[in-house]
Each structure stands twice: as structure tokens, then as C-alpha cells.
All heavy atoms as TSV, in Angstrom:
chain	resi	resn	atom	element	x	y	z
A	1	MET	N	N	98.206	71.104	42.939
A	1	MET	CA	C	97.294	72.244	42.940
A	1	MET	C	C	95.910	71.736	43.316
A	1	MET	O	O	95.392	70.829	42.671
A	1	MET	CB	C	97.302	72.938	41.621
A	1	MET	CG	C	96.273	74.031	41.492
A	1	MET	SD	S	96.094	74.728	39.842
A	1	MET	CE	C	97.732	75.012	39.366
A	2	PRO	N	N	95.240	72.296	44.342
A	2	PRO	CA	C	93.891	71.842	44.722
A	2	PRO	C	C	92.869	72.200	43.657
A	2	PRO	O	O	93.042	73.222	42.992
A	2	PRO	CB	C	93.631	72.518	46.039
A	2	PRO	CG	C	94.573	73.646	46.123
A	2	PRO	CD	C	95.712	73.324	45.240
A	3	PRO	N	N	91.822	71.417	43.530
A	3	PRO	CA	C	90.766	71.768	42.573
A	3	PRO	C	C	90.047	73.040	42.991
A	3	PRO	O	O	90.006	73.403	44.172
A	3	PRO	CB	C	89.837	70.579	42.624
A	3	PRO	CG	C	90.114	69.898	43.912
A	3	PRO	CD	C	91.536	70.251	44.274
A	4	SER	N	N	89.434	73.724	42.034
A	4	SER	CA	C	88.669	74.914	42.352
A	4	SER	C	C	87.311	74.478	42.872
A	4	SER	O	O	86.778	73.449	42.484
A	4	SER	CB	C	88.554	75.838	41.172
A	4	SER	OG	O	87.933	75.148	40.113
A	5	ALA	N	N	86.726	75.288	43.717
A	5	ALA	CA	C	85.399	74.973	44.267
A	5	ALA	C	C	84.323	75.451	43.301
A	5	ALA	O	O	84.548	76.237	42.410
A	5	ALA	CB	C	85.270	75.722	45.602
A	6	ALA	N	N	83.140	74.945	43.538
A	6	ALA	CA	C	81.995	75.416	42.820
A	6	ALA	C	C	81.776	76.879	43.165
A	6	ALA	O	O	82.200	77.316	44.240
A	6	ALA	CB	C	80.759	74.588	43.215
A	7	PRO	N	N	81.135	77.667	42.273
A	7	PRO	CA	C	80.933	79.051	42.586
A	7	PRO	C	C	80.265	79.257	43.952
A	7	PRO	O	O	79.275	78.607	44.277
A	7	PRO	CB	C	80.012	79.508	41.455
A	7	PRO	CG	C	80.280	78.565	40.346
A	7	PRO	CD	C	80.605	77.235	40.999
A	8	GLY	N	N	80.850	80.115	44.732
A	8	GLY	CA	C	80.267	80.386	46.079
A	8	GLY	C	C	80.622	79.399	47.140
A	8	GLY	O	O	80.191	79.507	48.265
A	9	ARG	N	N	81.448	78.413	46.788
A	9	ARG	CA	C	81.863	77.402	47.783
A	9	ARG	C	C	83.361	77.301	47.893
A	9	ARG	O	O	84.101	77.337	46.873
A	9	ARG	CB	C	81.339	75.999	47.367
A	9	ARG	CG	C	79.872	75.845	47.315
A	9	ARG	CD	C	79.373	75.476	48.698
A	9	ARG	NE	N	77.950	75.194	48.635
A	9	ARG	CZ	C	77.300	74.870	49.678
A	9	ARG	NH1	N	77.859	74.795	50.851
A	9	ARG	NH2	N	76.016	74.618	49.609
A	10	ALA	N	N	83.851	77.129	49.064
A	10	ALA	CA	C	85.282	76.956	49.294
A	10	ALA	C	C	85.588	75.459	49.285
A	10	ALA	O	O	84.761	74.639	49.641
A	10	ALA	CB	C	85.690	77.556	50.635
A	11	VAL	N	N	86.808	75.103	48.865
A	11	VAL	CA	C	87.231	73.701	48.912
A	11	VAL	C	C	87.516	73.374	50.373
A	11	VAL	O	O	88.298	74.037	51.011
A	11	VAL	CB	C	88.494	73.478	48.060
A	11	VAL	CG1	C	89.031	72.078	48.248
A	11	VAL	CG2	C	88.185	73.780	46.594
A	12	GLU	N	N	86.830	72.327	50.879
A	12	GLU	CA	C	87.030	71.948	52.273
A	12	GLU	C	C	88.178	70.978	52.400
A	12	GLU	O	O	88.931	70.981	53.387
A	12	GLU	CB	C	85.758	71.276	52.785
A	12	GLU	CG	C	84.608	72.237	52.897
A	12	GLU	CD	C	83.341	71.576	53.383
A	12	GLU	OE1	O	83.407	70.572	54.101
A	12	GLU	OE2	O	82.241	72.076	53.050
A	13	ASP	N	N	88.327	70.057	51.424
A	13	ASP	CA	C	89.360	69.062	51.440
A	13	ASP	C	C	89.497	68.508	50.056
A	13	ASP	O	O	88.571	68.588	49.245
A	13	ASP	CB	C	89.031	67.940	52.413
A	13	ASP	CG	C	89.966	67.917	53.608
A	13	ASP	OD1	O	91.188	68.160	53.427
A	13	ASP	OD2	O	89.484	67.641	54.716
A	14	ALA	N	N	90.649	67.891	49.768
A	14	ALA	CA	C	90.842	67.224	48.471
A	14	ALA	C	C	91.529	65.888	48.773
A	14	ALA	O	O	92.515	65.826	49.496
A	14	ALA	CB	C	91.696	68.086	47.574
A	15	TYR	N	N	90.992	64.858	48.149
A	15	TYR	CA	C	91.533	63.501	48.329
A	15	TYR	C	C	91.664	62.849	46.967
A	15	TYR	O	O	90.888	63.153	46.041
A	15	TYR	CB	C	90.579	62.646	49.143
A	15	TYR	CG	C	90.312	63.167	50.556
A	15	TYR	CD1	C	89.153	63.917	50.813
A	15	TYR	CD2	C	91.194	62.938	51.585
A	15	TYR	CE1	C	88.919	64.463	52.078
A	15	TYR	CE2	C	90.944	63.427	52.868
A	15	TYR	CZ	C	89.795	64.175	53.086
A	15	TYR	OH	O	89.553	64.674	54.344
A	16	PRO	N	N	92.619	61.922	46.831
A	16	PRO	CA	C	92.718	61.193	45.574
A	16	PRO	C	C	91.521	60.242	45.472
A	16	PRO	O	O	90.923	59.852	46.476
A	16	PRO	CB	C	94.017	60.402	45.677
A	16	PRO	CG	C	94.305	60.362	47.124
A	16	PRO	CD	C	93.660	61.581	47.757
A	17	LEU	N	N	91.139	59.873	44.244
A	17	LEU	CA	C	90.064	58.925	44.028
A	17	LEU	C	C	90.470	57.544	44.453
A	17	LEU	O	O	91.648	57.144	44.379
A	17	LEU	CB	C	89.683	58.870	42.558
A	17	LEU	CG	C	89.106	60.153	41.942
A	17	LEU	CD1	C	88.841	59.939	40.500
A	17	LEU	CD2	C	87.838	60.570	42.668
A	18	THR	N	N	89.486	56.777	44.939
A	18	THR	CA	C	89.733	55.376	45.196
A	18	THR	C	C	89.745	54.649	43.820
A	18	THR	O	O	89.278	55.205	42.828
A	18	THR	CB	C	88.606	54.741	46.034
A	18	THR	OG1	O	87.377	54.789	45.292
A	18	THR	CG2	C	88.451	55.521	47.371
A	19	PRO	N	N	90.248	53.407	43.760
A	19	PRO	CA	C	90.210	52.708	42.495
A	19	PRO	C	C	88.803	52.583	41.906
A	19	PRO	O	O	88.581	52.687	40.704
A	19	PRO	CB	C	90.819	51.337	42.838
A	19	PRO	CG	C	91.772	51.634	43.946
A	19	PRO	CD	C	91.057	52.717	44.783
A	20	LEU	N	N	87.824	52.366	42.776
A	20	LEU	CA	C	86.436	52.259	42.307
A	20	LEU	C	C	85.984	53.587	41.721
A	20	LEU	O	O	85.344	53.611	40.658
A	20	LEU	CB	C	85.496	51.794	43.444
A	20	LEU	CG	C	84.002	51.674	43.112
A	20	LEU	CD1	C	83.813	50.631	41.987
A	20	LEU	CD2	C	83.203	51.342	44.329
A	21	GLN	N	N	86.259	54.712	42.399
A	21	GLN	CA	C	85.868	56.016	41.886
A	21	GLN	C	C	86.574	56.276	40.565
A	21	GLN	O	O	85.984	56.883	39.645
A	21	GLN	CB	C	86.189	57.088	42.927
A	21	GLN	CG	C	85.318	57.039	44.129
A	21	GLN	CD	C	85.820	57.929	45.227
A	21	GLN	OE1	O	87.023	58.093	45.426
A	21	GLN	NE2	N	84.898	58.517	45.995
A	22	GLU	N	N	87.859	55.878	40.437
A	22	GLU	CA	C	88.551	56.055	39.165
A	22	GLU	C	C	87.844	55.314	38.033
A	22	GLU	O	O	87.696	55.851	36.940
A	22	GLU	CB	C	89.993	55.571	39.287
A	22	GLU	CG	C	90.900	56.449	40.049
A	22	GLU	CD	C	92.325	55.917	40.118
A	22	GLU	OE1	O	92.648	54.898	39.462
A	22	GLU	OE2	O	93.149	56.511	40.846
A	23	GLY	N	N	87.358	54.113	38.316
A	23	GLY	CA	C	86.655	53.334	37.291
A	23	GLY	C	C	85.345	53.987	36.892
A	23	GLY	O	O	85.002	54.069	35.705
A	24	ILE	N	N	84.610	54.474	37.886
A	24	ILE	CA	C	83.334	55.173	37.621
A	24	ILE	C	C	83.626	56.427	36.765
A	24	ILE	O	O	82.884	56.670	35.792
A	24	ILE	CB	C	82.592	55.519	38.912
A	24	ILE	CG1	C	82.101	54.257	39.588
A	24	ILE	CG2	C	81.475	56.477	38.659
A	24	ILE	CD1	C	81.584	54.443	40.988
A	25	LEU	N	N	84.611	57.186	37.132
A	25	LEU	CA	C	84.942	58.386	36.372
A	25	LEU	C	C	85.344	58.052	34.949
A	25	LEU	O	O	84.924	58.659	33.966
A	25	LEU	CB	C	86.025	59.181	37.056
A	25	LEU	CG	C	86.475	60.483	36.365
A	25	LEU	CD1	C	85.321	61.459	36.223
A	25	LEU	CD2	C	87.616	61.142	37.128
A	26	PHE	N	N	86.180	56.996	34.804
A	26	PHE	CA	C	86.598	56.549	33.463
A	26	PHE	C	C	85.389	56.196	32.609
A	26	PHE	O	O	85.303	56.670	31.467
A	26	PHE	CB	C	87.528	55.335	33.593
A	26	PHE	CG	C	87.867	54.711	32.254
A	26	PHE	CD1	C	88.778	55.218	31.426
A	26	PHE	CD2	C	87.135	53.578	31.827
A	26	PHE	CE1	C	89.051	54.669	30.199
A	26	PHE	CE2	C	87.371	53.020	30.575
A	26	PHE	CZ	C	88.366	53.558	29.761
A	27	HIS	N	N	84.487	55.401	33.124
A	27	HIS	CA	C	83.324	55.026	32.319
A	27	HIS	C	C	82.449	56.213	32.008
A	27	HIS	O	O	81.889	56.279	30.912
A	27	HIS	CB	C	82.534	53.924	33.026
A	27	HIS	CG	C	83.242	52.566	33.044
A	27	HIS	ND1	N	83.363	51.815	31.924
A	27	HIS	CD2	C	83.870	51.943	34.022
A	27	HIS	CE1	C	84.052	50.722	32.230
A	27	HIS	NE2	N	84.378	50.779	33.515
A	28	SER	N	N	82.285	57.110	32.957
A	28	SER	CA	C	81.459	58.298	32.738
A	28	SER	C	C	82.046	59.199	31.669
A	28	SER	O	O	81.321	59.788	30.845
A	28	SER	CB	C	81.327	59.078	34.037
A	28	SER	OG	O	80.619	58.298	34.979
A	29	LEU	N	N	83.400	59.322	31.650
A	29	LEU	CA	C	84.038	60.186	30.650
A	29	LEU	C	C	84.156	59.498	29.285
A	29	LEU	O	O	84.082	60.175	28.271
A	29	LEU	CB	C	85.396	60.617	31.137
A	29	LEU	CG	C	85.451	61.517	32.355
A	29	LEU	CD1	C	86.868	61.756	32.778
A	29	LEU	CD2	C	84.717	62.807	32.137
A	30	SER	N	N	84.295	58.177	29.277
A	30	SER	CA	C	84.455	57.492	27.990
A	30	SER	C	C	83.124	57.224	27.288
A	30	SER	O	O	83.108	57.016	26.075
A	30	SER	CB	C	85.219	56.182	28.205
A	30	SER	OG	O	84.419	55.248	28.955
A	31	SER	N	N	82.014	57.337	28.016
A	31	SER	CA	C	80.711	57.092	27.412
A	31	SER	C	C	79.754	58.181	27.893
A	31	SER	O	O	78.782	57.904	28.616
A	31	SER	CB	C	80.144	55.723	27.798
A	31	SER	OG	O	81.036	54.695	27.396
A	32	PRO	N	N	80.012	59.436	27.530
A	32	PRO	CA	C	79.144	60.525	28.027
A	32	PRO	C	C	77.706	60.376	27.544
A	32	PRO	O	O	77.440	59.876	26.462
A	32	PRO	CB	C	79.811	61.783	27.448
A	32	PRO	CG	C	80.639	61.347	26.330
A	32	PRO	CD	C	81.015	59.924	26.602
A	33	GLY	N	N	76.788	60.781	28.406
A	33	GLY	CA	C	75.404	60.769	28.006
A	33	GLY	C	C	74.702	59.425	28.174
A	33	GLY	O	O	73.526	59.339	27.914
A	34	THR	N	N	75.422	58.365	28.596
A	34	THR	CA	C	74.796	57.070	28.718
A	34	THR	C	C	74.057	56.910	30.026
A	34	THR	O	O	73.248	55.982	30.154
A	34	THR	CB	C	75.821	55.923	28.596
A	34	THR	OG1	O	76.778	56.061	29.654
A	34	THR	CG2	C	76.539	55.962	27.245
A	35	GLY	N	N	74.404	57.725	31.003
A	35	GLY	CA	C	73.719	57.603	32.292
A	35	GLY	C	C	74.229	56.473	33.167
A	35	GLY	O	O	73.597	56.125	34.159
A	36	THR	N	N	75.367	55.907	32.773
A	36	THR	CA	C	76.014	54.867	33.609
A	36	THR	C	C	76.251	55.431	34.984
A	36	THR	O	O	76.760	56.511	35.135
A	36	THR	CB	C	77.321	54.406	32.957
A	36	THR	OG1	O	77.042	54.002	31.626
A	36	THR	CG2	C	77.907	53.225	33.714
A	37	TYR	N	N	75.890	54.694	35.985
A	37	TYR	CA	C	76.087	55.023	37.393
A	37	TYR	C	C	75.186	56.203	37.877
A	37	TYR	O	O	75.486	56.820	38.869
A	37	TYR	CB	C	77.520	55.389	37.719
A	37	TYR	CG	C	78.493	54.280	37.358
A	37	TYR	CD1	C	79.400	54.435	36.307
A	37	TYR	CD2	C	78.511	53.066	38.046
A	37	TYR	CE1	C	80.293	53.428	35.977
A	37	TYR	CE2	C	79.406	52.093	37.709
A	37	TYR	CZ	C	80.291	52.242	36.669
A	37	TYR	OH	O	81.150	51.269	36.333
A	38	VAL	N	N	74.133	56.491	37.152
A	38	VAL	CA	C	73.243	57.593	37.523
A	38	VAL	C	C	71.900	57.004	37.951
A	38	VAL	O	O	71.299	56.252	37.204
A	38	VAL	CB	C	73.063	58.604	36.338
A	38	VAL	CG1	C	72.031	59.683	36.761
A	38	VAL	CG2	C	74.365	59.241	35.987
A	39	SER	N	N	71.464	57.345	39.118
A	39	SER	CA	C	70.132	56.987	39.583
A	39	SER	C	C	69.412	58.299	39.911
A	39	SER	O	O	69.919	59.179	40.536
A	39	SER	CB	C	70.200	56.134	40.839
A	39	SER	OG	O	70.826	54.921	40.569
A	40	GLN	N	N	68.175	58.382	39.456
A	40	GLN	CA	C	67.397	59.596	39.674
A	40	GLN	C	C	65.973	59.227	39.931
A	40	GLN	O	O	65.424	58.290	39.401
A	40	GLN	CB	C	67.477	60.461	38.405
A	40	GLN	CG	C	66.771	61.795	38.560
A	40	GLN	CD	C	66.969	62.667	37.336
A	40	GLN	OE1	O	67.903	62.504	36.559
A	40	GLN	NE2	N	66.115	63.590	37.095
A	41	ALA	N	N	65.373	59.985	40.873
A	41	ALA	CA	C	63.991	59.815	41.209
A	41	ALA	C	C	63.335	61.183	41.144
A	41	ALA	O	O	63.899	62.174	41.524
A	41	ALA	CB	C	63.817	59.186	42.582
A	42	VAL	N	N	62.126	61.186	40.666
A	42	VAL	CA	C	61.305	62.429	40.622
A	42	VAL	C	C	60.050	62.182	41.413
A	42	VAL	O	O	59.345	61.206	41.176
A	42	VAL	CB	C	60.988	62.815	39.175
A	42	VAL	CG1	C	60.121	64.069	39.149
A	42	VAL	CG2	C	62.238	63.012	38.390
A	43	LEU	N	N	59.756	63.058	42.344
A	43	LEU	CA	C	58.579	62.941	43.147
A	43	LEU	C	C	57.676	64.173	42.978
A	43	LEU	O	O	58.212	65.280	42.875
A	43	LEU	CB	C	58.918	62.822	44.650
A	43	LEU	CG	C	59.883	61.656	45.053
A	43	LEU	CD1	C	60.266	61.809	46.496
A	43	LEU	CD2	C	59.191	60.335	44.782
A	44	THR	N	N	56.404	63.983	42.983
A	44	THR	CA	C	55.469	65.078	42.969
A	44	THR	C	C	54.740	65.047	44.308
A	44	THR	O	O	54.150	64.018	44.666
A	44	THR	CB	C	54.451	64.955	41.811
A	44	THR	OG1	O	55.175	64.912	40.570
A	44	THR	CG2	C	53.496	66.097	41.795
A	45	VAL	N	N	54.820	66.147	45.031
A	45	VAL	CA	C	54.180	66.199	46.348
A	45	VAL	C	C	53.136	67.327	46.305
A	45	VAL	O	O	53.516	68.496	46.164
A	45	VAL	CB	C	55.214	66.470	47.484
A	45	VAL	CG1	C	54.548	66.523	48.818
A	45	VAL	CG2	C	56.317	65.415	47.433
A	46	ALA	N	N	51.886	66.950	46.355
A	46	ALA	CA	C	50.823	67.972	46.326
A	46	ALA	C	C	50.871	68.827	47.593
A	46	ALA	O	O	50.993	68.289	48.697
A	46	ALA	CB	C	49.469	67.268	46.174
A	47	GLY	N	N	50.763	70.106	47.420
A	47	GLY	CA	C	50.690	71.008	48.560
A	47	GLY	C	C	51.990	71.273	49.258
A	47	GLY	O	O	52.037	71.776	50.383
A	48	ALA	N	N	53.102	70.920	48.649
A	48	ALA	CA	C	54.397	71.076	49.310
A	48	ALA	C	C	54.761	72.580	49.366
A	48	ALA	O	O	54.514	73.313	48.437
A	48	ALA	CB	C	55.483	70.320	48.536
A	49	ASP	N	N	55.390	72.957	50.452
A	49	ASP	CA	C	55.905	74.308	50.582
A	49	ASP	C	C	57.359	74.267	50.061
A	49	ASP	O	O	58.277	73.872	50.755
A	49	ASP	CB	C	55.878	74.696	52.106
A	49	ASP	CG	C	56.364	76.114	52.339
A	49	ASP	OD1	O	57.080	76.666	51.479
A	49	ASP	OD2	O	56.067	76.642	53.439
A	50	VAL	N	N	57.526	74.704	48.827
A	50	VAL	CA	C	58.805	74.604	48.154
A	50	VAL	C	C	59.893	75.347	48.891
A	50	VAL	O	O	61.016	74.835	49.059
A	50	VAL	CB	C	58.702	75.055	46.678
A	50	VAL	CG1	C	60.049	75.042	45.965
A	50	VAL	CG2	C	57.689	74.187	45.912
A	51	ASP	N	N	59.637	76.539	49.336
A	51	ASP	CA	C	60.643	77.316	50.076
A	51	ASP	C	C	61.102	76.582	51.331
A	51	ASP	O	O	62.287	76.499	51.629
A	51	ASP	CB	C	60.140	78.697	50.425
A	51	ASP	CG	C	59.942	79.592	49.232
A	51	ASP	OD1	O	60.677	79.385	48.210
A	51	ASP	OD2	O	59.077	80.494	49.255
A	52	ARG	N	N	60.166	76.030	52.048
A	52	ARG	CA	C	60.498	75.297	53.287
A	52	ARG	C	C	61.290	74.042	52.990
A	52	ARG	O	O	62.241	73.691	53.664
A	52	ARG	CB	C	59.208	74.968	54.027
A	52	ARG	CG	C	59.419	74.422	55.399
A	52	ARG	CD	C	58.093	74.275	56.096
A	52	ARG	NE	N	58.319	73.827	57.451
A	52	ARG	CZ	C	57.322	73.559	58.298
A	52	ARG	NH1	N	56.072	73.703	57.934
A	52	ARG	NH2	N	57.611	73.164	59.520
A	53	LEU	N	N	60.912	73.352	51.916
A	53	LEU	CA	C	61.629	72.147	51.465
A	53	LEU	C	C	63.060	72.497	51.070
A	53	LEU	O	O	63.998	71.824	51.440
A	53	LEU	CB	C	60.916	71.451	50.340
A	53	LEU	CG	C	61.548	70.194	49.781
A	53	LEU	CD1	C	61.677	69.145	50.863
A	53	LEU	CD2	C	60.752	69.667	48.599
A	54	GLU	N	N	63.229	73.577	50.312
A	54	GLU	CA	C	64.593	74.013	49.924
A	54	GLU	C	C	65.450	74.337	51.155
A	54	GLU	O	O	66.608	73.972	51.201
A	54	GLU	CB	C	64.539	75.220	48.999
A	54	GLU	CG	C	64.077	74.902	47.609
A	54	GLU	CD	C	63.951	76.081	46.683
A	54	GLU	OE1	O	64.151	77.233	47.188
A	54	GLU	OE2	O	63.651	75.903	45.497
A	55	ARG	N	N	64.893	75.021	52.126
A	55	ARG	CA	C	65.640	75.383	53.330
A	55	ARG	C	C	66.028	74.112	54.103
A	55	ARG	O	O	67.147	73.984	54.618
A	55	ARG	CB	C	64.835	76.328	54.221
A	55	ARG	CG	C	64.758	77.745	53.653
A	55	ARG	CD	C	64.224	78.753	54.686
A	55	ARG	NE	N	62.998	78.321	55.301
A	55	ARG	CZ	C	61.750	78.539	54.805
A	55	ARG	NH1	N	61.598	79.212	53.667
A	55	ARG	NH2	N	60.666	78.158	55.480
A	56	ALA	N	N	65.089	73.166	54.201
A	56	ALA	CA	C	65.341	71.898	54.893
A	56	ALA	C	C	66.446	71.123	54.224
A	56	ALA	O	O	67.386	70.602	54.863
A	56	ALA	CB	C	64.085	71.077	55.038
A	57	TRP	N	N	66.367	71.035	52.882
A	57	TRP	CA	C	67.357	70.298	52.165
A	57	TRP	C	C	68.756	70.960	52.257
A	57	TRP	O	O	69.751	70.316	52.471
A	57	TRP	CB	C	67.004	70.163	50.692
A	57	TRP	CG	C	68.060	69.433	49.894
A	57	TRP	CD1	C	68.875	69.983	48.910
A	57	TRP	CD2	C	68.464	68.089	50.032
A	57	TRP	NE1	N	69.742	69.003	48.472
A	57	TRP	CE2	C	69.504	67.847	49.129
A	57	TRP	CE3	C	68.041	67.043	50.854
A	57	TRP	CZ2	C	70.151	66.602	49.026
A	57	TRP	CZ3	C	68.691	65.818	50.738
A	57	TRP	CH2	C	69.709	65.600	49.818
A	58	GLN	N	N	68.805	72.292	52.223
A	58	GLN	CA	C	70.057	73.001	52.401
A	58	GLN	C	C	70.641	72.750	53.775
A	58	GLN	O	O	71.848	72.597	53.924
A	58	GLN	CB	C	69.874	74.480	52.152
A	58	GLN	CG	C	71.177	75.243	52.084
A	58	GLN	CD	C	72.071	74.778	50.949
A	58	GLN	OE1	O	71.667	74.753	49.830
A	58	GLN	NE2	N	73.284	74.354	51.286
A	59	ALA	N	N	69.801	72.684	54.790
A	59	ALA	CA	C	70.296	72.369	56.133
A	59	ALA	C	C	70.930	70.991	56.186
A	59	ALA	O	O	71.957	70.801	56.835
A	59	ALA	CB	C	69.170	72.471	57.152
A	60	VAL	N	N	70.322	70.013	55.510
A	60	VAL	CA	C	70.867	68.668	55.456
A	60	VAL	C	C	72.225	68.703	54.715
A	60	VAL	O	O	73.230	68.099	55.180
A	60	VAL	CB	C	69.915	67.687	54.795
A	60	VAL	CG1	C	70.578	66.329	54.537
A	60	VAL	CG2	C	68.652	67.539	55.637
A	61	VAL	N	N	72.298	69.362	53.595
A	61	VAL	CA	C	73.536	69.442	52.818
A	61	VAL	C	C	74.634	70.152	53.612
A	61	VAL	O	O	75.794	69.724	53.635
A	61	VAL	CB	C	73.302	70.173	51.490
A	61	VAL	CG1	C	74.589	70.473	50.766
A	61	VAL	CG2	C	72.404	69.302	50.558
A	62	ASP	N	N	74.254	71.199	54.320
A	62	ASP	CA	C	75.246	71.914	55.164
A	62	ASP	C	C	75.780	71.054	56.253
A	62	ASP	O	O	76.933	71.225	56.668
A	62	ASP	CB	C	74.623	73.200	55.754
A	62	ASP	CG	C	74.318	74.248	54.708
A	62	ASP	OD1	O	74.837	74.153	53.573
A	62	ASP	OD2	O	73.522	75.169	54.999
A	63	ARG	N	N	74.994	70.142	56.759
A	63	ARG	CA	C	75.434	69.343	57.912
A	63	ARG	C	C	76.267	68.089	57.495
A	63	ARG	O	O	77.044	67.605	58.271
A	63	ARG	CB	C	74.169	68.818	58.640
A	63	ARG	CG	C	74.514	67.978	59.863
A	63	ARG	CD	C	73.337	67.627	60.674
A	63	ARG	NE	N	72.904	68.866	61.344
A	63	ARG	CZ	C	71.981	68.900	62.275
A	63	ARG	NH1	N	71.363	67.809	62.629
A	63	ARG	NH2	N	71.638	70.040	62.848
A	64	HIS	N	N	76.113	67.600	56.255
A	64	HIS	CA	C	76.755	66.385	55.857
A	64	HIS	C	C	77.706	66.622	54.670
A	64	HIS	O	O	77.271	66.762	53.518
A	64	HIS	CB	C	75.713	65.346	55.471
A	64	HIS	CG	C	74.811	65.011	56.618
A	64	HIS	ND1	N	75.191	64.191	57.646
A	64	HIS	CD2	C	73.531	65.383	56.889
A	64	HIS	CE1	C	74.213	64.080	58.532
A	64	HIS	NE2	N	73.217	64.807	58.117
A	65	PRO	N	N	79.036	66.629	54.896
A	65	PRO	CA	C	80.006	66.902	53.888
A	65	PRO	C	C	79.890	65.958	52.655
A	65	PRO	O	O	80.150	66.348	51.526
A	65	PRO	CB	C	81.339	66.712	54.577
A	65	PRO	CG	C	81.058	66.893	55.992
A	65	PRO	CD	C	79.668	66.436	56.235
A	66	ALA	N	N	79.486	64.720	52.860
A	66	ALA	CA	C	79.387	63.776	51.737
A	66	ALA	C	C	78.395	64.264	50.667
A	66	ALA	O	O	78.579	63.963	49.495
A	66	ALA	CB	C	78.988	62.403	52.209
A	67	LEU	N	N	77.424	65.048	51.084
A	67	LEU	CA	C	76.444	65.572	50.128
A	67	LEU	C	C	76.964	66.748	49.351
A	67	LEU	O	O	76.327	67.231	48.427
A	67	LEU	CB	C	75.134	65.893	50.836
A	67	LEU	CG	C	74.414	64.746	51.507
A	67	LEU	CD1	C	73.206	65.234	52.249
A	67	LEU	CD2	C	74.023	63.693	50.469
A	68	ARG	N	N	78.139	67.244	49.745
A	68	ARG	CA	C	78.767	68.362	49.033
A	68	ARG	C	C	79.951	67.893	48.175
A	68	ARG	O	O	80.745	68.657	47.657
A	68	ARG	CB	C	79.245	69.425	50.007
A	68	ARG	CG	C	78.141	70.017	50.819
A	68	ARG	CD	C	78.591	71.206	51.665
A	68	ARG	NE	N	79.642	70.870	52.611
A	68	ARG	CZ	C	79.446	70.387	53.849
A	68	ARG	NH1	N	78.215	70.160	54.269
A	68	ARG	NH2	N	80.456	70.142	54.621
A	69	THR	N	N	80.085	66.578	48.004
A	69	THR	CA	C	81.196	66.013	47.284
A	69	THR	C	C	81.145	66.331	45.816
A	69	THR	O	O	80.105	66.262	45.172
A	69	THR	CB	C	81.225	64.456	47.462
A	69	THR	OG1	O	81.323	64.193	48.833
A	69	THR	CG2	C	82.386	63.841	46.715
A	70	ALA	N	N	82.293	66.676	45.252
A	70	ALA	CA	C	82.435	66.940	43.822
A	70	ALA	C	C	83.709	66.241	43.370
A	70	ALA	O	O	84.641	66.046	44.135
A	70	ALA	CB	C	82.499	68.421	43.575
A	71	PHE	N	N	83.750	65.826	42.102
A	71	PHE	CA	C	84.894	65.185	41.517
A	71	PHE	C	C	85.520	66.134	40.513
A	71	PHE	O	O	84.877	66.486	39.532
A	71	PHE	CB	C	84.533	63.866	40.888
A	71	PHE	CG	C	84.063	62.848	41.862
A	71	PHE	CD1	C	82.733	62.716	42.191
A	71	PHE	CD2	C	84.996	62.013	42.494
A	71	PHE	CE1	C	82.319	61.798	43.129
A	71	PHE	CE2	C	84.569	61.105	43.429
A	71	PHE	CZ	C	83.250	60.994	43.785
A	72	ALA	N	N	86.744	66.590	40.786
A	72	ALA	CA	C	87.485	67.467	39.852
A	72	ALA	C	C	88.524	66.634	39.193
A	72	ALA	O	O	89.310	65.957	39.853
A	72	ALA	CB	C	88.069	68.623	40.654
A	73	TRP	N	N	88.578	66.632	37.873
A	73	TRP	CA	C	89.577	65.842	37.154
A	73	TRP	C	C	90.257	66.637	36.062
A	73	TRP	O	O	91.282	66.236	35.593
A	73	TRP	CB	C	88.938	64.598	36.518
A	73	TRP	CG	C	87.983	64.930	35.415
A	73	TRP	CD1	C	88.278	65.020	34.073
A	73	TRP	CD2	C	86.605	65.233	35.558
A	73	TRP	NE1	N	87.135	65.353	33.393
A	73	TRP	CE2	C	86.105	65.502	34.274
A	73	TRP	CE3	C	85.721	65.315	36.598
A	73	TRP	CZ2	C	84.784	65.837	34.014
A	73	TRP	CZ3	C	84.387	65.639	36.337
A	73	TRP	CH2	C	83.957	65.903	35.072
A	74	GLN	N	N	89.692	67.782	35.724
A	74	GLN	CA	C	90.306	68.584	34.683
A	74	GLN	C	C	91.337	69.546	35.247
A	74	GLN	O	O	91.220	70.046	36.365
A	74	GLN	CB	C	89.244	69.431	33.946
A	74	GLN	CG	C	88.227	68.519	33.225
A	74	GLN	CD	C	87.071	69.300	32.682
A	74	GLN	OE1	O	86.560	70.213	33.295
A	74	GLN	NE2	N	86.667	68.952	31.441
A	75	ASN	N	N	92.390	69.785	34.485
A	75	ASN	CA	C	93.485	70.726	34.838
A	75	ASN	C	C	94.175	70.323	36.130
A	75	ASN	O	O	94.618	71.121	36.920
A	75	ASN	CB	C	92.958	72.130	34.949
A	75	ASN	CG	C	92.290	72.583	33.675
A	75	ASN	OD1	O	92.761	72.320	32.587
A	75	ASN	ND2	N	91.165	73.257	33.811
A	76	LEU	N	N	94.258	69.031	36.406
A	76	LEU	CA	C	94.986	68.511	37.595
A	76	LEU	C	C	96.155	67.679	37.120
A	76	LEU	O	O	96.099	67.014	36.082
A	76	LEU	CB	C	94.040	67.694	38.475
A	76	LEU	CG	C	92.868	68.444	39.090
A	76	LEU	CD1	C	91.989	67.436	39.830
A	76	LEU	CD2	C	93.327	69.537	39.989
A	77	GLU	N	N	97.174	67.623	37.915
A	77	GLU	CA	C	98.333	66.784	37.624
A	77	GLU	C	C	97.980	65.339	37.943
A	77	GLU	O	O	97.239	65.042	38.839
A	77	GLU	CB	C	99.534	67.196	38.384
A	77	GLU	CG	C	99.991	68.600	38.025
A	77	GLU	CD	C	101.169	69.029	38.830
A	77	GLU	OE1	O	101.774	68.238	39.587
A	77	GLU	OE2	O	101.525	70.200	38.755
């Protein structure tokens, strides 16, 4: 059974995890809240046009499937 999509999104494809992805998922689920494998950056840009930035980012996400990747592991065989 294919995983369900995020609200408002259709599932484009479903693939099994690679061994590396399985390991990352295992560590993330076995130690929730630790931030293992999470990198985050916060930028403050003075005078930014937020609406224009959101539209530009959405265009990038729409163009590159890798940026729409999600990992579904619950309720799967």
C-alpha cells in the first residue's frame, strides 16, 4: 500500500529506503528530540519581501522533486 501524501499533495512515487536512510530513520525514532541528523540555519534579511521570497521558494520546490521528499514509515508493511 503506498504511503499517503501530505495534505494537498499527491504521492508522486514511493521507493524503499536505502540502508543509510534506514539507519537515519532508526536513530531518529529511537532517540526523539535529540536533533540527530538535523541541520538548521536561521537568517534575518532586512527589507526582504516575504511574499516574493515565498513564491520564489515555492517555485524551486515545485521544480525539484528531492525538495518534496518525505519519509513514511507508519502503517506500512
